[in-house]
N, C-alpha and C positions, 0 to 999 in steps of 0.2 A: 876575283876572288884567285891568287896566286901567291900571298900574304900566310903562309902555314901560323894557326891558331896554335900551333906546336912545334914542335921538333928536335929531335932525339939526338942528343952531341951525341959522335962518332968513337968508342974505343977498344979493346980488345975483345969484353965480355961479351960486342953483338957483332967481330968483327968486322969493324972500322964500315957499317950500313949504318943507312940514316932513313928512320920514320918517320912518317910531318902525319900532319893532320890541318886536313882544309876544310872551310866549314860544308862543301861537300858532299867529299872524301876523306880516307887516307890511302897514303902512298904509301910502299913498301920497295926500301931499295936493296936488291939483293947481287950483290956481289959474286955469291954462289948459285944464283940463274937464269946471272945475267942480263937481268930485265925487270923494270920495278914496278910492282902489283899490286894496282888502282884499285880499290877500294870503293867503289859510292857506298855511301852513307847509308842511306836505304834496305842496302844489299845487309847491310848486319842484324845478324841475330840475336846473339851473343858478345861482348867482351868481359873478362875478367882478371885480374891475377891469380895469378898460379905460384905454387910453390916449384924451390927444386927437384927432381926428381934422385938428380944424384948425388949424392954428397961426402965428406969424409968417412962416413962407419958406413957404405954400402946405398941402397934404393929405398927410397921415399916411395912407396906405394899411391900418397895419397896424394903427388908430383908429376906421377907417368903422366902425359899428355899424349894423347896417342893424330896424329896430322904433323902435315909437313911442317921443318921447323927450320927458321930461317939460317938459326947461326945458335948460339951456345944456350939455348932455349933446358939443355936439362938438368945444368949446373949454377943456374942464377934463377930469383926472380923473375917470371916471363910476363909477358900478354898472350890469350889464347882470344884469340877472333873464330868466331862460329857463323861460316857466310850462309846466308838463304840460299842463291844457286850458286854456280862454278863449280867446273872440276872437282878444286881446290878447296873445302869446305870448312876444313881449322886447320890456322897458321897461329905458328910460335913464335914469340921474336924476345929480346929482351929489349927493350928500350932504356933513357939512364933512367927512367925513374917512372917504375913500372906503374906503379897510383897517380901520380902527375899524368902518365899516358892516356889512363882509362880513367881518368875526372874527363878530361877534356876530351876521350869519343863521347862521353855521356850528353855532352850537349849538343848532338851533332843530332840534326832532324834527323827521324827516322821515317 
């Protein structure tokens, strides 16, 4: 199970971090935390695409995400994962294509 189903490309919008989906887990590589966060598929309570919270005209309340942000999630369309357990229950991050990332995660067994 070492071949990812989906691997997000590194770019400036995600601070050159990598996010991968495997058949049984999601891995979020975070340079800021000096750690790769592994979320087992059975621990994902909800996953969704969220709009940016901050844009050229100021703050967009519908895009405000409460939780840990692994990259520039406030400034871009991003993914919010809500976990069932763990210290950090809500994680926001910006894969290269948030819609494709969420669609791939929805194929995982819960």
